[in-house]
C-alpha positions as CSV (number, residue, x, y, z in Angstrom):
1,M,4.5,-50.0,-26.0
2,V,6.9,-51.7,-27.8
3,C,9.3,-48.9,-26.6
4,R,8.3,-49.3,-23.3
5,G,8.9,-52.9,-23.3
6,K,12.2,-52.5,-24.8
7,V,13.6,-49.9,-22.2
8,K,11.9,-53.0,-19.6
9,L,13.9,-55.8,-20.6
10,R,17.3,-53.6,-21.2
11,L,16.7,-53.0,-17.6
12,R,16.1,-56.5,-16.4
13,R,18.5,-57.8,-18.1
14,M,21.6,-55.3,-17.7
15,P,21.2,-53.2,-14.2
16,M,23.9,-55.5,-12.3
17,V,26.3,-54.3,-15.3
18,L,25.3,-51.1,-15.8
19,A,25.2,-50.3,-12.0
20,V,29.2,-51.5,-11.9
21,C,29.8,-49.8,-14.5
22,A,28.5,-46.6,-12.7
23,Q,30.3,-47.4,-9.9
24,L,33.3,-47.7,-11.7
25,C,33.2,-43.9,-13.4
26,V,32.5,-42.8,-9.5
27,L,35.6,-45.1,-7.9
28,S,37.9,-43.5,-11.4
29,V,37.0,-39.9,-10.3
30,A,37.2,-40.5,-6.9
31,S,41.2,-41.6,-7.2
32,C,42.1,-39.9,-10.6
33,E,43.9,-37.0,-7.7
34,S,46.3,-39.9,-7.3
35,F,47.1,-40.3,-11.0
36,G,46.2,-36.9,-12.3
37,T,47.6,-33.3,-12.3
38,D,45.7,-32.7,-9.4
39,V,47.7,-35.0,-6.8
40,L,48.7,-33.4,-3.2
41,P,46.7,-30.3,-4.4
42,S,46.5,-29.0,-0.9
43,W,50.8,-28.7,-1.0
44,A,52.3,-25.7,-2.7
45,D,54.2,-27.0,-6.1
46,G,57.3,-26.9,-5.3
47,T,60.7,-29.1,-4.1
48,S,58.8,-30.8,-1.3
49,R,56.2,-32.1,-3.2
50,Q,58.3,-32.7,-6.5
51,A,60.3,-34.5,-4.2
52,I,57.6,-36.6,-2.4
53,L,55.9,-37.5,-5.9
54,G,59.2,-38.5,-7.2
55,F,59.8,-40.8,-4.6
56,V,56.7,-42.6,-4.7
57,E,56.9,-42.9,-8.4
58,T,60.2,-44.9,-8.3
59,V,59.6,-47.2,-5.3
60,S,56.4,-47.8,-6.7
61,D,57.4,-48.7,-10.6
62,P,58.1,-52.2,-11.3
63,R,60.7,-51.0,-14.4
64,S,62.9,-48.9,-11.8
65,P,65.8,-50.4,-10.6
66,Q,64.7,-48.3,-6.6
67,Y,61.6,-50.9,-6.8
68,V,60.0,-51.7,-3.5
69,H,57.7,-54.8,-3.3
70,P,54.5,-53.7,-1.6
71,A,55.0,-55.7,0.9
72,K,58.1,-53.5,1.7
73,R,56.3,-50.4,1.5
74,L,55.4,-48.9,4.3
75,A,54.9,-45.3,5.6
76,V,55.0,-44.3,9.0
77,F,53.7,-40.8,10.7
78,D,54.0,-39.9,14.1
79,C,50.5,-38.0,15.5
80,D,50.6,-34.4,17.4
81,G,51.8,-31.8,15.0
82,T,52.1,-34.1,12.6
83,L,48.8,-34.9,11.3
84,W,47.0,-32.7,13.7
85,P,47.7,-29.3,16.0
86,E,49.3,-29.9,19.3
87,T,48.6,-26.4,20.1
88,P,47.3,-25.5,23.0
89,I,47.9,-29.4,23.5
90,Y,47.7,-32.9,22.7
91,F,44.3,-34.2,21.2
92,E,45.5,-37.1,24.3
93,V,45.6,-34.8,27.2
94,L,42.0,-32.8,26.1
95,F,40.9,-36.2,26.4
96,A,42.8,-36.6,29.4
97,S,40.7,-33.7,30.7
98,H,37.2,-34.8,29.9
99,L,37.9,-38.4,31.6
100,L,38.6,-36.9,34.4
101,R,36.0,-34.1,34.9
102,G,33.4,-37.2,33.8
103,K,34.6,-40.3,35.5
104,L,37.3,-39.1,38.2
105,P,34.9,-39.4,41.7
106,A,33.8,-35.7,42.6
107,D,35.1,-36.3,45.9
108,S,38.4,-37.9,45.0
109,P,41.9,-36.3,46.7
110,L,43.1,-36.8,43.3
111,R,41.4,-33.9,42.1
112,D,43.4,-31.6,44.4
113,E,46.8,-32.8,42.7
114,P,48.1,-30.1,41.2
115,A,48.7,-31.4,38.1
116,L,45.5,-33.2,37.6
117,K,43.9,-30.3,38.9
118,A,45.6,-28.2,36.1
119,V,44.2,-31.0,33.3
120,I,40.7,-30.7,34.9
121,E,40.6,-27.2,34.5
122,S,42.2,-26.4,31.4
123,D,45.4,-24.8,32.9
124,W,47.5,-25.6,29.9
125,D,50.4,-24.0,31.0
126,G,50.0,-25.0,34.6
127,A,49.9,-28.4,32.9
128,K,52.6,-28.3,31.2
129,E,54.8,-26.8,34.2
130,L,53.7,-29.5,36.0
131,G,54.1,-32.3,33.9
132,L,51.3,-34.5,31.8
133,E,51.9,-37.4,32.2
134,P,50.3,-38.4,36.0
135,A,47.2,-36.9,34.7
136,V,47.0,-39.2,31.2
137,L,48.0,-42.3,33.3
138,I,45.6,-41.4,36.0
139,A,42.4,-41.0,33.1
140,M,44.0,-43.8,31.0
141,G,43.3,-46.3,33.8
142,L,39.7,-45.0,34.3
143,V,38.3,-46.6,31.4
144,D,39.0,-50.4,30.6
145,E,41.0,-50.9,28.1
146,R,38.8,-52.8,25.8
147,R,36.7,-49.8,25.7
148,L,38.9,-47.0,25.3
149,A,39.1,-46.8,21.7
150,T,35.2,-46.3,21.7
151,E,35.3,-43.8,24.2
152,V,37.5,-41.9,22.5
153,E,35.3,-42.7,19.1
154,A,32.3,-40.9,20.8
155,W,34.2,-38.0,22.3
156,L,35.9,-37.2,18.9
157,L,32.1,-37.5,17.7
158,N,30.6,-35.2,20.8
159,S,33.7,-32.5,21.4
160,E,35.0,-29.3,19.8
161,H,38.4,-28.4,19.9
162,P,38.8,-25.3,22.8
163,S,41.2,-23.2,20.4
164,F,39.5,-24.1,16.6
165,G,36.0,-24.1,18.2
166,V,35.2,-27.5,15.1
167,P,34.8,-31.3,15.6
168,Y,38.5,-32.9,16.0
169,S,37.4,-34.6,12.1
170,R,38.2,-31.0,10.8
171,L,42.0,-30.4,12.5
172,V,43.7,-33.2,10.7
173,Y,46.1,-31.1,8.3
174,Q,44.5,-31.4,4.7
175,P,48.1,-32.0,2.6
176,Q,48.5,-34.8,5.1
177,L,45.1,-36.5,4.2
178,E,45.7,-36.1,0.7
179,L,49.6,-37.5,1.2
180,I,48.2,-40.9,3.0
181,E,45.8,-41.2,0.2
182,Y,48.6,-40.9,-2.4
183,L,50.4,-43.2,-0.6
184,R,47.9,-45.7,0.0
185,S,46.8,-45.4,-3.9
186,S,50.5,-46.3,-4.7
187,G,50.5,-49.5,-2.4
188,F,51.9,-48.1,0.5
189,M,51.3,-49.4,4.1
190,V,50.3,-46.5,6.1
191,F,51.1,-47.1,10.5
192,I,51.1,-45.0,13.1
193,V,53.7,-44.5,16.0
194,S,53.9,-42.2,19.0
195,A,54.2,-41.6,22.2
196,S,49.9,-41.6,23.0
197,M,48.3,-44.5,25.2
198,E,47.8,-47.1,22.2
199,G,43.7,-47.5,23.4
200,F,43.6,-43.9,22.6
201,L,45.4,-43.8,18.8
202,H,43.0,-47.1,18.3
203,G,40.1,-44.3,18.2
204,I,41.3,-41.9,17.4
205,S,43.6,-43.1,14.1
206,R,40.5,-45.2,13.1
207,R,38.0,-42.3,13.2
208,L,40.3,-39.5,12.0
209,V,43.2,-41.2,9.1
210,G,41.6,-44.2,8.9
211,V,44.5,-46.5,10.2
212,E,43.4,-49.6,11.8
213,P,44.6,-50.8,15.6
214,S,46.8,-53.3,13.7
215,G,49.1,-50.6,12.3
216,V,49.0,-48.4,15.2
217,A,52.3,-48.4,18.0
218,G,52.0,-46.7,21.0
219,S,52.4,-46.1,24.8
220,R,51.1,-48.8,27.0
221,L,49.7,-49.0,30.8
222,A,51.1,-51.6,32.7
223,R,48.3,-54.0,34.4
224,E,47.9,-54.3,37.5
225,D,49.6,-56.9,38.1
226,Q,52.6,-55.1,36.9
227,R,52.3,-52.2,38.8
228,S,54.5,-51.5,41.8
229,E,53.4,-50.0,45.1
230,D,54.4,-46.4,46.8
231,V,54.9,-46.0,50.2
232,A,51.7,-46.0,51.3
233,G,50.6,-49.2,49.7
234,R,48.9,-47.9,46.8
235,L,49.4,-49.2,43.7
236,L,50.9,-46.6,41.2
237,T,49.7,-46.1,37.3
238,Q,52.7,-47.1,35.2
239,Y,53.8,-47.5,31.9
240,E,54.3,-51.2,30.4
241,R,56.1,-49.4,27.8
242,K,56.7,-46.1,26.4
243,C,56.9,-45.2,22.7
244,D,59.0,-41.7,22.7
245,G,62.4,-41.0,21.4
246,N,64.1,-43.9,20.9
247,K,61.5,-45.8,22.3
248,K,59.6,-45.7,19.4
249,V,61.9,-47.6,16.9
250,D,61.2,-50.7,19.5
251,C,57.3,-49.9,19.8
252,L,56.9,-50.3,16.0
253,R,59.3,-53.4,15.8
254,L,56.4,-54.8,18.3
255,I,53.3,-54.8,15.1
256,T,56.2,-55.5,12.3
257,D,59.9,-56.1,10.9
258,V,59.7,-54.2,8.7
259,V,62.0,-51.2,7.9
260,P,60.0,-48.2,6.7
261,I,60.8,-46.2,3.5
262,L,59.1,-43.3,4.6
263,V,58.9,-41.4,7.9
264,F,57.1,-38.2,8.9
265,G,57.5,-36.5,12.1
266,N,57.8,-32.7,13.8
267,S,60.0,-33.1,16.2
268,E,63.3,-34.4,18.1
269,G,61.3,-37.4,19.6
270,D,61.2,-39.0,15.7
271,V,64.7,-38.8,14.8
272,E,65.4,-42.2,16.3
273,L,63.0,-43.4,13.4
274,L,63.7,-41.4,11.3
275,Q,67.7,-42.7,11.4
276,Y,65.9,-46.5,11.5
277,M,64.7,-45.8,8.1
278,S,68.0,-44.3,7.1
279,S,69.4,-47.2,8.5
280,G,67.9,-49.3,4.9
281,S,69.3,-50.1,2.4
282,G,67.3,-48.6,-0.6
283,M,65.6,-45.7,-1.3
284,A,64.1,-43.5,1.6
285,L,62.3,-40.4,2.0
286,G,62.2,-38.7,5.6
287,M,60.7,-35.5,6.5
288,L,59.6,-33.2,9.2
289,L,57.2,-30.5,10.1
290,S,58.5,-27.2,11.2
291,H,55.3,-25.2,13.1
292,D,56.5,-22.1,11.1
293,D,52.7,-20.5,10.3
294,L,51.6,-17.9,12.9
295,A,48.7,-17.2,11.2
296,R,46.9,-20.0,10.4
297,E,47.7,-22.0,13.7
298,G,48.1,-19.2,16.4
299,S,51.6,-20.5,17.6
300,A,54.7,-20.7,15.8
301,R,57.6,-23.5,17.0
302,P,59.9,-24.4,15.1
303,L,62.3,-27.5,14.7
304,S,64.7,-27.6,17.8
305,D,68.5,-27.5,16.2
306,R,69.4,-31.0,16.7
307,A,66.3,-32.0,14.4
308,V,67.6,-29.9,11.5
309,Q,70.8,-30.5,11.9
310,E,69.9,-34.4,11.6
311,A,67.7,-33.7,8.7
312,K,70.6,-31.9,6.7
313,T,72.9,-34.7,7.8
314,N,70.5,-37.7,6.1
315,D,69.2,-35.5,3.2
316,W,65.5,-35.4,5.2
317,L,62.9,-33.1,3.8
318,L,62.4,-30.3,6.3
319,I,58.6,-29.4,5.3
320,S,57.4,-25.5,6.1
321,M,54.2,-25.6,7.1
322,A,53.8,-22.1,5.9
323,D,56.0,-22.2,2.6
324,D,55.0,-26.2,1.9
325,F,50.8,-26.6,2.8
326,V,48.1,-24.3,0.4
327,R,45.6,-25.4,2.5
328,L,46.2,-26.1,6.2
329,F,42.7,-28.0,7.3
330,G,39.9,-29.3,4.9
331,V,36.4,-28.7,3.5
332,S,33.8,-29.8,5.3
333,D,32.7,-33.1,6.5
334,G,29.3,-32.4,4.4
335,V,31.7,-32.4,1.1
336,R,32.6,-36.1,1.8
337,E,29.0,-37.0,2.4
338,G,28.6,-35.3,-0.6
339,V,30.5,-37.6,-2.7
340,V,29.2,-40.9,-1.0
341,E,25.6,-39.7,-2.4
342,L,26.8,-38.8,-6.0
343,G,27.8,-42.8,-6.0
344,D,24.1,-43.5,-5.6
345,V,22.6,-40.9,-8.2
346,L,25.2,-42.2,-10.7
347,T,23.7,-45.6,-10.4
348,I,20.4,-44.5,-11.2
349,V,22.1,-42.0,-14.3
350,A,23.8,-45.1,-15.4
351,I,20.7,-47.9,-15.4
352,L,18.7,-45.2,-17.3
353,T,20.9,-43.6,-19.6
354,G,24.0,-45.8,-19.8
355,P,27.7,-45.5,-17.8
356,F,29.1,-43.0,-20.5
357,V,26.6,-40.6,-19.5
358,A,27.2,-41.2,-16.1
359,A,31.1,-40.8,-16.4
360,L,30.3,-37.4,-18.0
361,I,28.2,-36.4,-15.5
362,A,30.4,-37.2,-12.8
363,L,33.7,-36.1,-14.3
364,G,31.8,-32.8,-14.8
365,V,30.7,-32.6,-10.9
366,E,34.5,-33.7,-9.7
367,A,35.5,-30.9,-11.9
368,R,33.6,-28.2,-10.7
369,R,34.1,-29.4,-7.0
370,R,38.0,-29.6,-7.9
371,R,37.4,-26.0,-9.3
372,L,36.0,-24.6,-6.0
373,V,38.3,-26.3,-3.7
374,R,41.3,-24.4,-6.0
375,I,39.3,-20.9,-5.6
376,E,39.3,-21.3,-1.5
377,S,42.6,-22.5,-1.3
378,R,43.3,-19.5,-3.3
379,Q,41.0,-17.4,-1.4
380,E,42.5,-18.6,2.1
381,S,46.1,-18.2,1.0
382,V,45.4,-14.5,-0.1
383,L,44.5,-13.8,3.8
384,Y,47.2,-15.8,5.4
385,D,49.5,-14.0,3.2
386,L,47.7,-10.2,4.1
387,V,47.8,-11.7,7.7
388,R,51.8,-12.8,7.9
389,S,53.1,-10.4,5.7
390,R,51.0,-7.2,8.0
391,A,52.5,-8.7,10.8
392,A,56.4,-7.7,9.6
393,F,55.5,-5.1,7.2
394,N,58.9,-3.4,7.6
395,T,60.9,-6.0,5.5
396,P,61.4,-5.7,2.0
397,R,60.0,-9.6,1.8
398,N,56.5,-8.5,3.4
399,R,56.2,-5.7,1.5
400,D,56.4,-7.4,-1.8
401,V,54.4,-10.4,-0.5
402,L,51.9,-7.5,0.6
403,E,51.8,-6.2,-2.4
404,S,51.4,-9.4,-4.9
405,S,48.2,-10.3,-2.2
406,L,47.0,-7.3,-2.7
407,N,47.1,-7.5,-6.5
408,S,45.8,-10.4,-6.6
409,I,41.8,-9.8,-5.3
410,P,40.7,-8.5,-8.1
411,V,41.1,-12.4,-9.9
412,V,40.7,-14.4,-7.1
413,F,37.9,-12.2,-5.5
414,R,36.7,-10.8,-8.7
415,G,32.6,-10.4,-8.7
416,D,32.2,-9.9,-4.9
417,S,31.6,-5.9,-4.4
418,E,32.1,-5.6,-0.7
419,I,35.6,-7.1,-0.8
420,C,36.6,-5.6,-4.4
421,E,35.2,-2.1,-2.7
422,L,37.3,-2.7,0.4
423,Y,40.4,-3.5,-2.0
424,S,40.2,-0.1,-3.6
425,K,39.8,1.9,-0.6
426,A,42.6,0.8,0.8
427,Y,44.9,0.7,-2.9
428,D,43.6,4.4,-2.9
429,A,45.1,4.8,0.9
430,V,48.3,3.0,0.4
431,G,50.9,5.5,2.2
432,S,48.5,7.4,4.3
433,D,47.5,6.5,8.0
434,D,43.8,5.6,6.7
435,F,46.1,2.5,5.0
436,E,46.1,0.0,7.9
437,T,42.3,0.7,8.8
438,Y,41.2,-0.6,5.6
439,L,43.5,-3.8,5.1
440,T,42.7,-4.2,8.5
441,D,39.0,-4.4,7.4
442,L,39.8,-6.0,4.2
443,I,41.4,-8.9,6.3
444,R,38.2,-9.7,8.6
445,V,35.6,-9.2,5.5
446,I,38.2,-12.1,3.3
447,G,38.4,-14.0,6.8
448,V,34.1,-14.2,6.9
449,K,34.5,-15.0,3.3
450,V,36.5,-18.0,3.6
451,G,35.0,-19.4,7.0
452,Y,36.9,-17.5,9.9
453,E,33.5,-15.8,10.9
454,D,35.2,-15.2,14.3
455,I,37.8,-13.0,13.4
456,D,37.5,-9.1,13.6
457,S,39.0,-6.1,13.6
458,E,40.2,-5.5,17.5
459,V,41.5,-9.6,17.2
460,L,43.6,-8.4,14.2
461,K,44.9,-5.7,15.7
462,G,45.7,-7.1,18.7
463,V,46.7,-11.1,17.6
464,F,48.0,-11.1,14.1
465,L,49.1,-8.1,13.2
466,F,51.9,-7.7,16.1
467,P,52.3,-11.3,16.7
468,S,55.9,-10.5,18.2
469,D,53.5,-10.0,21.6
470,S,51.7,-12.7,21.4
471,T,54.2,-15.5,19.6
472,S,55.0,-18.6,21.9
473,S,58.6,-19.6,21.8
474,G,57.8,-22.7,23.7
475,T,60.3,-25.7,24.6
476,E,59.3,-28.3,21.7
477,K,58.5,-31.3,22.6
478,A,58.5,-34.9,22.4
479,K,56.1,-36.1,20.7
């Protein structure tokens, strides 16, 4: 009875203190990626990652002569192609197609307009050729501007991407999520400037990357009293402002007078915003992402000559998706939910056993989670290297990459009997006609292992292994 009394007394006197300690343990574990050795784990440990870390540390250190006060520590990101894919088409156009199918009256003559019909029927090649703006403008005009962000969030929660077959929330580039988190933990404000409609951006940026509407600048529809009429007297759906190319700077100035010290884009349409950043007096970091990873994205869209030349002239970083992004997309949403649930568990543990034990458990769980993420990243890397190197096998570099990837399989997939057996067969068949068959089967099985369950041998033979027949060289868009 005495022991029980003491336990009850302790719980009555200190539950809040212990609970707070436990939550601090969770917070410290959750934020340690911002300060420990695992900062930006999905970035390859090369010159780009080191440049980012060095820049952030320099401008965040009060002892540094290049220190930037948090009120001036602004990072600006583009959206499509920078934070998430823009293939086969922009997220905004996919949403416009959803609105047109569901909200445009069935008897509306607009459904027969070629540009709108292409978007409604998901004919993306035809839509690009005819122009995307009419469909986007009319679709956004079907929804009250005050409800647009809510409509976007509902669409995100109930839809899957037509090409990737997963919810849109799973398609934010994991390296960019880590970068945004790292910047915020280092006192940066994170804003978004995009050519997409501002109401659409309010919904998608808040849901996918946690940027609130006050930090978003985009294009806007003109109000009805601002629109002009066509020859038949019909009101035209028009822009109040359009945030593309050199207009992005003007749009950013509408929400802040702070000149950004970090800008991340992916096309020639972001050059003017990067130049605006470079016009500042202090240290700055500009980055342009090159979509050069055919294996993971399904298309290759290199930066334009002008964008590359401007980057070289202004010392902006050219980020290679293939070389700098170890992992393209992140872990499942369930993992993030699990971390939240862990906090509740640790609070109870701290109350019962003390904060020190809770801290040990939290650190152990986090260490295991990181280990699993690293293993999964290494497994994905092996798969992508196998696919990419096999795509152009008859070059010395790709032969070396393929050989290195094959040799890493016994280490990365140790304990997986099926993969090890196929590896042994492929190894023994090197130089014979059976090698390609075993390699194809090996890639398929590894693909299933890391979550690409729809990969089969025919797809690999028809698309991945011979990308020269299917590579999209399309013209770079200005978003």
